[in-house]
C-alpha positions in Angstrom: 110.7 93.7 126.5 109.2 97.4 127.3 108.5 99.1 124.2 105.6 101.8 123.7 104.4 99.5 121.1 104.3 95.9 121.9 104.4 92.5 119.4 102.0 91.1 118.5 101.1 94.1 116.2 99.5 92.6 113.0 100.4 95.1 110.2 98.7 96.9 108.0 97.5 95.5 104.9 96.6 96.5 101.2 93.4 96.8 99.1 93.8 95.4 95.2 93.8 97.9 92.7 93.5 97.6 88.7 95.8 101.0 88.0 98.1 103.0 90.0 96.0 105.9 92.1 97.2 109.5 92.0 97.5 112.6 94.1 100.0 114.7 95.2 99.3 113.4 98.7 100.3 109.9 97.5 103.8 108.2 98.1 104.5 105.3 96.0 106.6 102.0 97.2 107.9 99.4 95.1 106.0 95.8 96.7 108.5 93.4 98.6 107.8 90.2 97.6 109.0 88.2 101.0 107.7 87.2 104.4 105.9 90.4 105.9 107.7 90.6 109.1 107.9 93.9 112.1 111.1 94.0 113.9 110.9 94.7 117.8 114.0 95.8 119.5 114.6 96.2 123.0 118.3 96.8 123.2 119.7 92.6 123.1 115.9 92.0 122.9 114.6 91.3 119.0 111.5 89.5 117.9 110.8 89.2 114.6 106.7 89.0 114.4 104.6 88.1 111.1 101.0 89.1 109.6 99.5 86.3 110.9 101.2 86.7 114.7 103.5 84.1 114.8 107.2 84.9 115.8 110.0 84.3 112.8 112.7 85.2 115.0 113.6 81.5 115.5 113.9 81.2 111.7 116.4 84.2 110.8 118.5 84.2 113.2 120.5 86.7 111.0 118.5 88.7 110.6 117.9 89.1 115.1 121.3 89.8 113.9 121.1 92.6 111.7 118.9 94.0 113.3 120.8 93.9 116.6 123.9 95.5 115.0 121.9 98.1 112.3 118.3 98.7 113.9 118.3 102.0 116.1 118.3 100.9 120.2 114.5 100.9 120.9 112.4 100.8 117.8 109.9 99.5 116.6 109.9 98.7 112.4 107.8 97.2 109.5 109.2 95.7 106.4 109.9 93.0 104.1 112.2 89.4 104.5 113.6 88.4 101.5 116.6 86.3 100.4 118.2 88.3 97.6 119.9 85.5 95.2 121.9 86.7 92.1 120.5 90.1 90.7 116.4 88.8 92.0 114.7 87.8 94.7 114.0 84.1 95.4 110.6 83.3 97.1 111.6 79.4 96.9 114.7 79.8 99.0 112.8 82.0 101.5 110.4 79.4 101.9 112.8 76.7 103.3 113.8 78.9 105.8 110.9 77.6 108.1 112.2 74.6 109.1 111.7 72.7 112.4 115.1 72.0 113.2 117.6 74.4 114.7 120.7 72.9 112.6 118.4 73.7 109.1 117.9 76.8 110.4 121.4 77.4 111.0 123.1 76.2 107.7 120.3 77.6 105.3 121.4 80.9 107.0 124.9 80.4 106.0 123.7 79.3 102.5 120.6 81.9 102.1 121.0 84.5 104.3 117.8 86.7 104.5 117.5 90.6 103.9 114.9 93.0 105.5 113.9 95.9 103.7 112.1 98.9 105.8 109.5 100.3 105.2 107.2 101.8 108.0 108.0 102.9 111.4 105.9 102.2 114.4 107.9 103.5 117.2 111.4 105.2 118.1 112.7 105.3 122.1 109.6 105.8 124.0 107.6 106.8 120.9 104.9 105.3 119.8 104.3 106.5 115.9 101.3 104.9 115.1 98.9 107.7 115.0 102.1 109.9 113.1 100.7 109.9 109.5 103.1 108.3 107.4 104.4 111.6 105.3 106.7 112.3 109.2 106.8 108.4 110.0 108.9 107.7 106.3 110.5 110.7 106.9 111.9 109.5 110.5 112.2 105.5 109.3 114.4 107.2 106.6 116.5 109.3 109.1 116.9 106.8 112.0 118.1 104.2 109.2 120.2 106.9 107.3 123.2 104.6 108.3 122.6 101.2 107.3 124.2 98.5 105.0 123.0 95.6 103.8 121.4 93.2 104.6 119.1 96.1 105.8 117.7 98.5 103.8 115.2 101.3 103.3 113.0 100.6 100.7 113.1 103.3 97.6 109.7 105.9 98.0 108.2 108.7 95.8 105.8 110.8 95.1 106.3 110.6 91.0 103.2 109.0 89.9 105.1 107.8 86.7 108.4 107.1 88.3 106.4 104.7 90.3 104.4 103.7 86.6 107.9 102.5 85.8 108.8 100.8 88.9 105.9 99.1 88.1 107.0 97.9 85.0 110.7 97.3 85.5 111.0 96.0 88.6 109.4 92.7 88.1 111.8 91.6 87.0 113.8 91.8 89.8 111.5 89.6 91.1 109.2 91.8 93.3 105.3 92.1 92.3 103.6 95.3 92.1 103.8 99.2 93.7 102.1 100.2 97.0 100.3 103.5 97.3 100.3 105.5 100.7 98.4 108.7 101.4 100.8 111.3 103.3 98.0 111.9 106.2 97.7 107.9 106.8 97.8 106.7 110.3 99.1 103.7 111.5 96.2 101.0 111.5 96.9 97.0 112.0 95.3 94.7 110.4 93.4 97.1 108.1 93.3 97.3 104.9 94.5 101.0 104.3 97.0 101.0 101.1 96.4 100.4 97.6 98.4 97.7 96.1 98.1 97.3 92.1 100.4 93.5 90.8 100.7 92.5 87.8 98.2 90.1 86.0 98.0 87.6 83.2 95.8 84.8 81.8 97.6 81.2 80.9 95.8 78.5 79.8 96.5 75.4 81.8 95.9 71.7 82.0 93.8 70.3 84.9 95.2 67.0 86.3 94.0 66.6 88.9 92.0 68.0 92.9 91.9 68.2 96.0 88.8 68.0 97.9 87.8 70.5 100.6 88.1 71.0 103.8 84.4 71.1 104.6 83.6 68.3 102.7 83.0 66.3 99.6 83.2 69.6 97.0 86.3 70.6 94.6 88.9 72.4 97.2 91.8 73.4 93.8 92.6 72.3 90.7 96.0 71.5 90.1 97.4 72.7 86.9 100.2 71.5 84.5 102.1 72.8 81.6 104.3 71.1 79.3 108.2 71.6 79.3 110.2 71.8 76.1 110.4 67.8 76.6 107.2 66.8 76.5 106.8 66.9 80.3 103.9 67.6 82.0 105.1 69.8 85.0 102.9 70.8 88.2 102.7 74.6 88.1 100.3 75.0 91.1 96.8 75.7 91.7 93.0 77.1 91.0 90.8 77.6 93.8 89.0 80.6 95.2 85.6 79.1 94.3 82.2 79.9 96.4 80.9 76.2 97.7 78.2 76.1 94.9 80.5 76.3 92.2 83.1 73.7 94.1 79.9 71.4 94.5 79.8 72.3 90.6 83.2 71.1 89.8 82.3 67.6 91.6 80.2 66.7 88.9 82.3 68.5 86.0 85.4 66.6 87.0 83.8 63.5 87.4 83.7 61.8 84.0 88.1 62.4 83.8 88.2 60.8 87.0 87.5 57.1 85.2 91.0 55.3 84.8 93.0 58.5 84.9 96.3 57.2 87.4 97.2 54.6 84.8 98.8 56.5 82.3 99.1 59.1 84.4 102.3 61.5 83.7 102.2 62.4 88.4 101.6 58.5 88.6 104.9 58.8 91.3 104.1 61.1 92.9 100.7 59.8 93.6 101.0 58.6 97.3 103.6 61.2 98.3 103.6 62.8 102.0 107.0 64.1 102.2 108.3 67.5 100.1 110.4 66.5 97.5 112.6 69.8 97.1 113.5 70.2 93.6 112.4 72.6 91.7 109.3 71.1 90.9 106.8 70.6 93.6 105.0 67.9 94.1 101.3 68.2 94.0 101.0 65.9 96.8 103.2 67.5 99.1 102.9 68.5 102.7 102.6 71.6 103.6 105.7 73.6 105.2 103.3 76.1 107.0 101.1 73.4 108.5 102.2 70.3 108.5 98.4 69.0 108.8 97.2 69.9 106.3 96.0 67.4 104.1 97.5 68.0 100.3 96.1 64.0 99.0 94.9 64.4 95.3 92.9 62.8 93.6 94.3 62.3 89.7 92.2 63.0 86.0 93.4 62.8 82.8 94.6 65.4 81.7 92.5 66.6 79.0 90.8 69.4 80.0 91.4 73.1 80.1 91.3 75.9 82.1 91.9 79.2 81.4 93.0 81.4 84.8 94.5 84.5 85.6 98.0 84.8 87.8 100.2 87.6 88.8 103.2 85.7 88.7 106.0 83.0 88.2 108.8 81.7 90.9 111.0 79.7 88.5 108.1 77.1 86.8 105.9 77.5 89.2 102.8 79.7 89.5 103.9 82.2 92.8 100.3 82.4 94.1 97.7 80.6 93.9 95.4 80.9 90.1 92.4 82.5 89.1 89.9 79.8 87.5 87.7 81.8 84.4 86.6 79.4 82.0 87.0 76.4 80.9 88.6 75.6 77.3 87.4 73.0 75.2 89.4 74.5 72.1 92.3 73.8 73.3 94.2 70.9 73.3 95.9 70.0 76.4 99.0 69.1 74.3 98.9 72.8 73.1 99.7 74.4 76.9 103.2 75.5 77.4 105.3 77.3 79.1 106.2 79.2 75.8 102.3 80.8 76.2 103.5 82.4 79.6 105.3 86.3 79.5 109.0 86.6 81.2 109.5 89.9 82.1 112.0 91.2 81.4 115.6 91.5 83.7 116.1 93.8 86.4 119.5 94.1 88.6 118.0 93.9 92.1 121.0 95.0 93.5 119.4 98.9 91.6 116.4 98.5 93.7 117.8 98.2 96.7 120.6 100.5 96.6 117.8 103.5 96.8 
């Protein structure tokens, strides 16, 4: 591969903000909810670089084929790999695409094909565009990819702050999770947080039914969260983490009274010793990590009596899409009152309209 910008390249990142910035020098784009990917194409050679610099190439042969068929002969394009299912993005299906078996990779490429959404151009032909202002890069991206068709897309973009705010409200129903703002004069700076992202933030009261130890020692790593479904079953919905080390140590003492006799009637007792992934809608709290097979995800059960208020961004099916943020204990809440009914459900929006620009 002989390109003016060569892999590996860490993508430029965004810093979070509470509200959408405004200004005449800003461009706005939908924030796609998939795997960040920089595509390097030099003729028949294609490499898919990830955010952590580990190539995604072997997991997405369908995206490689689409890049060969539709991207310019020699280019470097920043974007997102997503899996559309019906009228929204399906992140769970995207996660399943990361699999060690080649036969499984090929089968999933046929069953749940991925799309590539381009939103920046880092190189074209023999020219590096890293020092080119974003306003010019996005115009050249749209010109270079003007003839592309599904599964390759060019993201929507606007300089209208009111339209971007409407995207923020509407596009969540199609599985997107916010809006990105970029300055017109912004050069491409790998691994630097120079863009701005605004994501949806909500709160929920959840049952704490277990915890995991932190990798550094006998302190709490994360709290295992649950909500009761319509049948009265406590479903594992994700975790709350991101504590200081001092707080992790304090949590050991706070949770200790709830460890006694926890497993006997625990709603997740059948999962207590699970060591393999359960590929159903409700993932086991003791499942192995798809990203790191050696990561210890064993857990300590707690009597499901504690209630915690968390902050979260969005759901993926019946689970938290990202790690929840601990806000406070809720001793005033009964665990049985923590149901899915409290969660805000975004209004449905047709993904095809977003992908169509």
